[in-house]
Structure formats: C-alpha cells, structure tokens
C-alpha positions as CSV (number, residue, x, y, z in Angstrom):
1,M,-32.3,8.2,21.6
2,T,-34.8,9.7,19.1
3,E,-37.0,7.6,16.9
4,N,-34.7,7.9,13.8
5,N,-31.8,7.0,16.0
6,S,-33.2,3.6,17.0
7,I,-31.6,0.2,17.1
8,S,-32.7,-2.6,14.8
9,G,-31.7,-6.2,14.3
10,F,-31.5,-9.2,16.6
11,V,-29.4,-11.1,19.1
12,K,-29.7,-14.7,20.0
13,P,-30.7,-15.5,23.6
14,G,-27.5,-15.4,25.6
15,F,-26.0,-12.4,23.7
16,E,-28.2,-9.7,25.2
17,A,-25.1,-8.0,26.7
18,V,-23.9,-7.2,23.2
19,K,-27.1,-5.4,22.4
20,E,-27.0,-3.5,25.7
21,T,-23.4,-2.4,24.9
22,F,-24.3,-1.4,21.4
23,I,-27.0,0.9,22.8
24,E,-24.6,2.2,25.4
25,N,-22.2,3.2,22.6
26,F,-24.8,5.7,21.3
27,K,-25.7,7.0,24.8
28,Q,-22.3,7.2,26.3
29,R,-19.6,6.9,23.6
30,N,-20.6,9.4,20.9
31,E,-21.7,6.8,18.3
32,L,-23.3,8.3,15.2
33,G,-24.3,5.3,13.1
34,A,-23.0,1.8,13.3
35,A,-23.5,-1.9,12.8
36,C,-22.2,-5.0,14.7
37,C,-22.4,-8.6,13.6
38,I,-21.1,-11.7,15.2
39,Y,-21.0,-15.3,14.0
40,Y,-20.4,-18.0,16.6
41,K,-19.7,-21.6,15.6
42,G,-20.9,-20.7,12.1
43,E,-24.2,-19.2,13.3
44,R,-25.1,-15.6,13.1
45,V,-25.9,-14.7,16.7
46,V,-25.7,-10.9,16.7
47,D,-26.8,-8.6,13.8
48,L,-27.4,-5.0,15.0
49,W,-27.5,-1.7,13.3
50,G,-28.7,1.8,14.2
51,G,-28.2,5.5,14.4
52,I,-27.7,8.0,11.6
53,R,-26.4,7.1,8.2
54,N,-26.0,10.7,7.0
55,E,-25.6,13.4,9.6
56,A,-26.4,16.2,7.2
57,T,-29.8,14.8,6.3
58,G,-30.6,12.8,9.4
59,E,-31.3,9.7,7.4
60,S,-31.2,6.5,9.4
61,W,-28.7,3.6,9.2
62,E,-30.6,0.7,7.5
63,E,-30.1,-3.0,7.4
64,D,-28.2,-2.8,4.1
65,T,-26.3,0.4,4.8
66,M,-22.6,0.1,3.8
67,V,-19.7,2.3,4.8
68,L,-16.0,2.8,3.9
69,V,-14.0,0.9,6.5
70,W,-10.4,2.1,5.7
71,S,-7.8,-0.4,6.7
72,T,-10.3,-3.0,7.9
73,T,-10.2,-3.6,4.1
74,K,-6.8,-5.1,4.5
75,G,-8.2,-8.1,6.3
76,L,-10.7,-8.9,3.5
77,S,-7.9,-8.5,1.0
78,A,-5.7,-10.9,3.1
79,L,-8.5,-13.4,3.1
80,A,-8.6,-13.3,-0.7
81,M,-4.8,-13.7,-0.8
82,A,-5.1,-16.7,1.6
83,L,-7.7,-18.3,-0.7
84,A,-5.3,-17.8,-3.6
85,H,-2.6,-19.5,-1.6
86,S,-5.0,-22.4,-0.8
87,Q,-5.7,-22.7,-4.5
88,G,-2.0,-23.2,-5.1
89,L,-1.4,-19.9,-7.0
90,Y,1.7,-19.0,-5.0
91,E,3.7,-19.9,-1.9
92,Y,4.3,-17.5,1.1
93,H,8.0,-18.5,1.3
94,E,8.9,-17.8,-2.3
95,P,10.4,-14.5,-3.5
96,I,7.9,-12.2,-5.2
97,S,10.3,-11.9,-8.2
98,K,9.6,-15.6,-9.0
99,Y,6.1,-14.6,-10.0
100,W,6.7,-11.0,-11.0
101,P,10.2,-10.6,-12.5
102,E,10.1,-6.8,-12.8
103,F,9.7,-6.6,-9.0
104,A,13.4,-7.5,-8.6
105,Q,14.5,-3.9,-9.3
106,E,16.3,-1.8,-6.7
107,G,17.4,-4.8,-4.6
108,K,14.0,-6.4,-4.1
109,E,14.9,-9.8,-5.7
110,K,14.9,-11.7,-2.4
111,I,11.8,-10.2,-0.8
112,T,9.4,-13.0,-0.1
113,V,5.7,-12.9,-0.2
114,R,5.7,-13.5,3.6
115,Q,7.9,-10.5,4.2
116,L,5.8,-8.2,2.1
117,M,2.6,-9.3,3.8
118,A,4.2,-8.8,7.2
119,H,5.0,-5.2,6.4
120,Q,8.7,-6.0,6.5
121,A,9.5,-5.2,2.8
122,G,10.3,-1.6,3.4
123,L,7.9,-0.5,0.7
124,I,6.0,1.8,2.9
125,A,5.4,4.6,0.5
126,F,5.9,5.7,-3.1
127,D,9.0,7.8,-3.9
128,E,7.3,8.5,-7.2
129,M,4.1,9.7,-5.7
130,S,1.3,8.4,-7.9
131,D,-1.7,10.6,-8.7
132,R,-5.2,9.3,-8.8
133,E,-5.1,8.4,-12.4
134,I,-2.0,6.2,-12.1
135,M,-3.2,4.6,-8.9
136,G,-6.4,3.7,-10.8
137,D,-4.5,2.2,-13.8
138,Q,-3.1,-1.1,-12.7
139,D,-0.7,-1.5,-15.6
140,R,0.9,2.0,-15.1
141,L,0.9,1.5,-11.3
142,A,2.8,-1.8,-11.7
143,V,5.7,0.0,-13.2
144,V,5.9,2.4,-10.3
145,L,5.6,-0.4,-7.8
146,A,8.4,-2.3,-9.4
147,R,10.7,0.7,-9.4
148,Q,10.3,1.5,-5.7
149,K,13.4,1.1,-3.5
150,P,12.9,-0.4,0.0
151,A,13.3,2.1,2.8
152,W,15.2,-0.5,4.9
153,E,16.7,-3.9,4.5
154,P,13.8,-6.2,4.1
155,G,13.2,-8.5,7.0
156,T,15.1,-6.4,9.5
157,R,12.2,-4.3,10.7
158,H,8.6,-3.7,10.0
159,G,6.5,-0.6,9.3
160,Y,2.8,-0.2,8.4
161,H,2.4,-0.3,4.6
162,A,-0.8,1.7,5.0
163,L,-1.6,2.1,1.3
164,T,1.0,0.2,-0.7
165,L,0.5,-3.3,0.6
166,G,-2.8,-3.9,-1.2
167,F,-1.4,-2.6,-4.5
168,Y,1.6,-5.0,-4.3
169,Q,-0.6,-7.9,-3.3
170,S,-3.0,-7.1,-6.2
171,E,-0.2,-7.0,-8.8
172,L,1.2,-10.3,-7.4
173,L,-2.2,-11.9,-7.8
174,R,-2.6,-10.6,-11.3
175,R,0.6,-12.4,-12.2
176,V,-0.3,-15.8,-10.8
177,D,-4.1,-15.9,-11.5
178,S,-4.8,-17.6,-14.8
179,K,-7.5,-14.9,-15.5
180,G,-5.2,-12.0,-14.6
181,R,-7.7,-10.7,-12.0
182,S,-6.9,-7.9,-9.6
183,L,-7.3,-8.5,-5.9
184,G,-10.7,-6.7,-5.9
185,R,-12.0,-8.7,-8.8
186,Y,-10.7,-11.9,-7.3
187,F,-12.3,-11.2,-3.9
188,Q,-15.7,-10.5,-5.6
189,D,-15.6,-13.6,-7.7
190,E,-14.1,-16.1,-5.2
191,I,-15.4,-14.9,-1.8
192,A,-18.1,-12.2,-1.9
193,T,-20.3,-13.7,-4.6
194,P,-20.2,-17.3,-3.3
195,L,-20.9,-16.2,0.2
196,G,-23.4,-13.5,-0.7
197,L,-21.4,-10.7,0.9
198,D,-22.2,-7.0,0.7
199,F,-18.6,-5.9,0.6
200,Y,-16.7,-4.4,-2.3
201,I,-13.0,-3.7,-2.7
202,R,-14.0,-2.0,-5.9
203,L,-17.3,-0.3,-5.4
204,P,-19.4,-0.5,-8.5
205,E,-21.3,2.3,-10.1
206,E,-24.7,0.8,-9.6
207,I,-24.6,1.0,-5.8
208,P,-26.9,4.0,-5.0
209,N,-25.7,6.7,-2.7
210,S,-28.7,6.0,-0.5
211,R,-27.0,2.7,0.6
212,L,-23.9,4.5,1.8
213,A,-23.2,6.0,5.2
214,T,-21.2,9.3,5.1
215,H,-18.3,9.8,7.5
216,R,-18.3,12.3,10.3
217,Q,-14.6,13.1,10.5
218,A,-12.8,12.6,13.8
219,K,-11.7,15.6,15.8
220,F,-8.2,15.3,17.1
221,G,-8.3,16.0,20.8
222,L,-7.5,14.9,24.3
223,S,-8.8,11.3,23.8
224,A,-6.2,10.8,21.0
225,M,-3.5,12.4,23.1
226,R,-4.3,10.0,26.0
227,S,-4.6,6.8,23.9
228,A,-1.7,7.1,21.4
229,P,2.0,7.0,22.0
230,I,3.5,10.5,22.1
231,S,6.0,9.4,19.4
232,F,3.1,8.5,17.1
233,I,1.3,11.8,17.7
234,F,4.5,13.7,16.8
235,A,4.9,11.5,13.7
236,A,1.3,12.0,12.6
237,M,1.9,15.8,12.8
238,S,4.9,15.8,10.5
239,P,4.3,15.7,6.8
240,R,7.7,14.0,6.3
241,S,7.1,11.2,8.7
242,A,6.8,7.6,7.6
243,I,3.1,7.3,8.6
244,R,2.1,10.5,6.8
245,R,3.9,9.4,3.6
246,A,2.4,5.9,3.9
247,L,-1.1,7.4,4.1
248,K,-0.8,9.8,1.2
249,G,-3.3,8.9,-1.5
250,T,-6.0,7.5,0.8
251,E,-8.0,10.7,0.2
252,F,-8.8,9.4,-3.4
253,C,-11.3,7.0,-1.8
254,Y,-13.7,9.8,-1.4
255,D,-15.8,11.2,-4.2
256,E,-17.7,14.5,-4.0
257,N,-20.7,13.4,-6.0
258,H,-20.8,9.6,-5.2
259,I,-19.7,9.7,-1.5
260,Y,-17.1,7.1,-2.2
261,A,-15.1,6.5,-5.4
262,R,-16.6,4.0,-7.9
263,N,-14.8,1.5,-10.0
264,Y,-11.6,2.5,-8.2
265,E,-9.6,-0.2,-6.4
266,V,-7.7,0.5,-3.2
267,P,-7.2,-3.0,-1.6
268,S,-5.5,-1.6,1.5
269,G,-8.1,1.0,2.4
270,G,-11.0,1.5,0.0
271,G,-13.3,-1.4,0.9
272,V,-17.0,-0.5,1.4
273,G,-19.5,-2.9,3.0
274,T,-21.5,-4.1,6.0
275,A,-20.5,-5.5,9.4
276,R,-22.6,-8.6,8.4
277,A,-20.3,-9.3,5.4
278,I,-17.1,-8.8,7.4
279,A,-18.3,-11.1,10.2
280,H,-19.5,-13.8,7.7
281,A,-16.2,-13.8,5.8
282,Y,-14.2,-14.2,8.9
283,S,-16.6,-16.8,10.3
284,V,-15.9,-19.1,7.3
285,F,-12.1,-18.8,8.0
286,A,-12.7,-19.3,11.8
287,T,-14.6,-22.5,11.3
288,G,-12.5,-24.5,8.8
289,G,-13.3,-22.8,5.5
290,K,-15.2,-25.6,3.9
291,E,-17.6,-23.2,2.1
292,L,-14.6,-22.0,0.1
293,G,-12.7,-25.3,-0.1
294,L,-9.8,-23.9,2.0
295,R,-6.9,-26.3,2.6
296,Q,-6.0,-26.9,6.2
297,E,-2.4,-26.0,5.5
298,T,-3.4,-22.5,4.6
299,L,-5.5,-22.1,7.8
300,Q,-2.6,-23.3,9.9
301,E,-0.4,-20.7,8.3
302,L,-2.9,-18.0,9.2
303,M,-3.1,-19.1,12.8
304,A,0.6,-19.6,13.3
305,P,2.5,-17.0,15.4
306,P,3.9,-14.2,13.4
307,T,7.6,-14.1,12.5
308,A,9.2,-11.0,14.0
309,P,11.7,-8.9,12.0
310,L,15.4,-9.1,12.9
311,F,15.5,-5.9,14.9
312,G,12.3,-6.3,16.9
313,T,8.6,-5.6,16.7
314,R,8.5,-1.8,17.1
315,D,6.7,-0.4,14.1
316,V,8.7,2.2,12.1
317,A,5.5,4.0,11.1
318,L,3.2,3.6,14.0
319,K,5.9,4.0,16.7
320,M,4.5,1.1,18.8
321,E,5.0,-2.6,19.3
322,S,2.9,-4.6,16.8
323,G,2.6,-8.0,15.1
324,Y,1.8,-8.7,11.5
325,S,1.4,-11.9,9.5
326,L,0.1,-12.7,6.0
327,G,-1.7,-9.4,5.6
328,F,-3.3,-9.4,9.1
329,I,-2.6,-7.8,12.4
330,R,-2.1,-10.3,15.2
331,P,-2.9,-10.1,18.9
332,S,-0.2,-8.4,21.0
333,L,0.1,-6.5,24.3
334,K,-0.7,-3.2,22.5
335,M,-3.4,-4.7,20.3
336,P,-5.0,-7.6,22.2
337,F,-8.0,-9.3,20.7
338,G,-9.3,-12.8,20.7
339,S,-7.2,-16.0,21.2
340,P,-3.5,-16.0,20.1
341,S,-4.5,-17.7,16.8
342,S,-6.8,-14.8,15.9
343,F,-6.2,-12.7,12.8
344,G,-7.9,-9.6,11.5
345,M,-7.5,-5.9,10.9
346,P,-8.8,-2.6,12.4
347,G,-9.5,0.5,10.4
348,T,-9.0,4.2,11.1
349,G,-11.9,5.6,13.1
350,G,-12.7,2.4,14.9
351,S,-14.0,-0.3,12.6
352,F,-12.7,-3.9,13.1
353,G,-13.1,-7.4,11.7
354,Y,-11.4,-10.6,12.7
355,A,-11.5,-14.4,13.0
356,D,-11.0,-16.2,16.3
357,P,-10.5,-19.8,15.3
358,E,-10.2,-21.0,19.0
359,A,-13.6,-19.5,19.9
360,Q,-15.0,-20.0,16.3
361,I,-15.9,-16.4,16.1
362,G,-16.3,-14.1,13.1
363,Y,-16.6,-10.5,14.2
364,G,-17.5,-7.3,12.3
365,Y,-18.0,-3.8,13.5
366,V,-18.4,-0.7,11.3
367,L,-19.3,2.9,12.0
368,N,-19.4,6.4,10.4
369,G,-18.7,8.6,13.4
370,L,-14.9,8.2,13.2
371,G,-13.0,8.2,16.5
372,T,-9.5,9.1,17.5
373,S,-8.6,6.5,20.1
374,F,-5.5,4.5,19.1
375,P,-5.0,1.7,18.6
376,I,-8.2,0.5,20.1
377,D,-11.6,2.2,19.9
378,P,-13.6,2.1,23.2
379,R,-16.8,1.3,21.4
380,D,-15.3,-1.7,19.7
381,K,-13.5,-2.8,22.9
382,A,-16.8,-2.7,24.8
383,L,-18.6,-4.8,22.2
384,R,-15.9,-7.4,22.1
385,S,-15.9,-7.6,25.9
386,A,-19.6,-8.2,25.9
387,M,-19.2,-10.8,23.1
388,Y,-16.7,-12.9,25.0
389,S,-18.6,-12.6,28.2
390,S,-21.6,-14.0,26.4
391,I,-19.8,-17.2,25.5
392,G,-18.1,-17.5,28.9
393,I,-14.6,-16.7,27.8
394,A,-12.4,-14.5,29.9
395,Y,-11.9,-11.3,28.0
396,P,-8.5,-11.4,26.1
397,Y,-7.4,-8.1,27.6
398,Q,-7.4,-9.7,31.0
399,K,-5.3,-12.6,29.7
400,L,-2.8,-10.2,28.4
401,G,-2.6,-8.2,31.6
402,E,-4.2,-5.0,30.4
C-alpha cells in the first residue's frame, strides 16, 4: 500500500483481527476507500478508515469522509420509523389509510404499516414514473404515491421496494408527526443530532465536496455471475423486470457539480454518512435504546421473527429467498448475519449496517469501490467474521450451515 493509501484509526485490544482483515481487503479484495466501525456493549471498539476518497485525484479517505450508501439508508430510515412508533405516533398493525386517507385509492385501504415495511404491499414501482422535480416535491409526490395500484394482492408475496418504500414511509410520518416533518428531517432532529451522527438522509448544501467520497462504479463480471442467482441476473438485464423498474430514479442521487444531490430526500437510497454514524445508531438500538427513550415494546417488535407473506419468502424482484420486517432485512439462509434477532440493511456495492441485540453489536461498513457480489460482499463478510471471532462467537454463517 502506498503512503496515501494507508490505514488510520484504532482497534481496542482483542479486535486486532478486524484491523488485519480491513488491511487485507485493500491488498486482496480490490478495496479502494472504506471505513469500518464497530460498537460492542455500547463501546466503540473498532474505528478504521483508509484508502482513496477520490480515485480521479488520489485524495485520501479521511476520518470525517462520508459516502453515499444506497440501500443501507433504508436501515437508518427504519430506525427513525421505529422511534416514531416508540413515541406513539402510529401502530404497525393499523392500516395506513387510518393515518393517510388518500392512500386508500386503488384497493390499498387495508394495507397495514407492517405489510408496507415488509415489502409486501405490492407498491414496488411507480406506474406514473416521477421525474426528479416531482420526487423532490413531497406534496406532489404524495399524490402519485396515493394513486399507485399494487402489483399483487398485499400480504400474499413480497418484493424489494427499492426506491418507493422510503417515500411511502416519509409521507406516513408527515401525516402523524405534529410538526409534519419528513423522514429525513425527523431522522436529523430525533436521532442524528441527539447522537451527534455524521449521517444525512437529506444532504445539506453546506457539506463541502471535500468531505465526500466519489464512487468507483462496479464492473459486472464473473464475480457477479458466480454470486447471484441466474434468475436475478436475467431480471437485472431486462428493462421491464420488477427490479429494474423498482430502481428507476435512484440515479437522481448523483449530482455532476456536487458529487451527491443536496437538499434532496431519498429515504430508501440517498443517505450519505460515515461508518461511525451507522454503527453508533445501531448500537443504541442493540443495547436498549435508553439514549433515545425507546420503549421496550418497540425493541421487541424489531427483534421478533418476520411475518412471511402468504405465498412464501421468494422475493418477486430479487428472485431469491429473503426476510423483511419493519423496514429492515432479517437474517436468512441467503443473507445470514448476526443472531436471529439482528436487523439492518445492506446497500448496493457492499455497504452494510445492522444491530445485533444478542451480541450487543452495532456494525457499520462503507466503501466507494462498489462491488458486484450479491447478496453478500466478500469484504463485508470477512470483516464480520473477524468481528465475531474477536468476541468469541461462532460466525453466524456457520450456524446457518453456509
């Protein structure tokens, strides 16, 4: 590794294996720039960063470098929704139309909050494809959201609501919050600011480009062919497939002059922040949530096993078995991580954040050299393996027979 590609940060004694693995990712697994942070029993025990922030200029990844984490954002949005639930703003079992009457259009009157947040609502994409201006105008977008017809009978199957989920959650929150705040604003006020997190679901104008890592786009190749189900590969290649339709609009998160879009809220995929912020947020939820005044009833809901849709757990969009609950992905044979009570969300390219309440872990990993392995990135997998080894827990992949 060259001088400007060095590793910085610290690990607590006993977690040296994580640092060794982090370095190996650069030497052996094509890492460009990255950061990894781990909280264990409420204490920050790993905080590492290194590599290149901007490949074009060669600038180094710094302690406060932030990066767009795509769907890892969903996990932070789900934490905000959980806090709103804990504050009594809504109930998971109630129909969304109770809080948002216009939502009842097109046969959606019985869809519950729980079904929506488990990707079971059938609202996987927009039939009225919204342009950037409409998606950035929450009042106009609410009209489009309410008019959307489900693609299947809600509750019968699930499919990854890649972009739409966050918009629906945000509009629901605007209806129940006394201040009418969007999800991004609520997250900033109620979680990021109290905890001092460098993470934004709506990146403000004042953040300088020098703090932002630029993405190196993934090259689709043999690694993706080997790791992803063949049915997913074919779906990803078809512009009419559910997953391609579900992802349409994510390109608006980029900005030619500002690296990432500013003052533009995409709660399912536009979050920008540090691994430290992600790990800290999840750590609070993994250790009882007293810093945010979380009710135990909400935490028990988050840790409870997911409710499978009527026709099984094969994802309509991703073409694989998966488990979703309350805005998070949950451990499964295809996506094993942490203890069974863990909840979190990975992002396209390899980022990941989650809480493991059984082990009392908050984990965050971010990167800018996007990978193609699906659904698990080998760099992330190696770091998590080293993390669990450091605390003397058998790696969850072994528990699940992988």
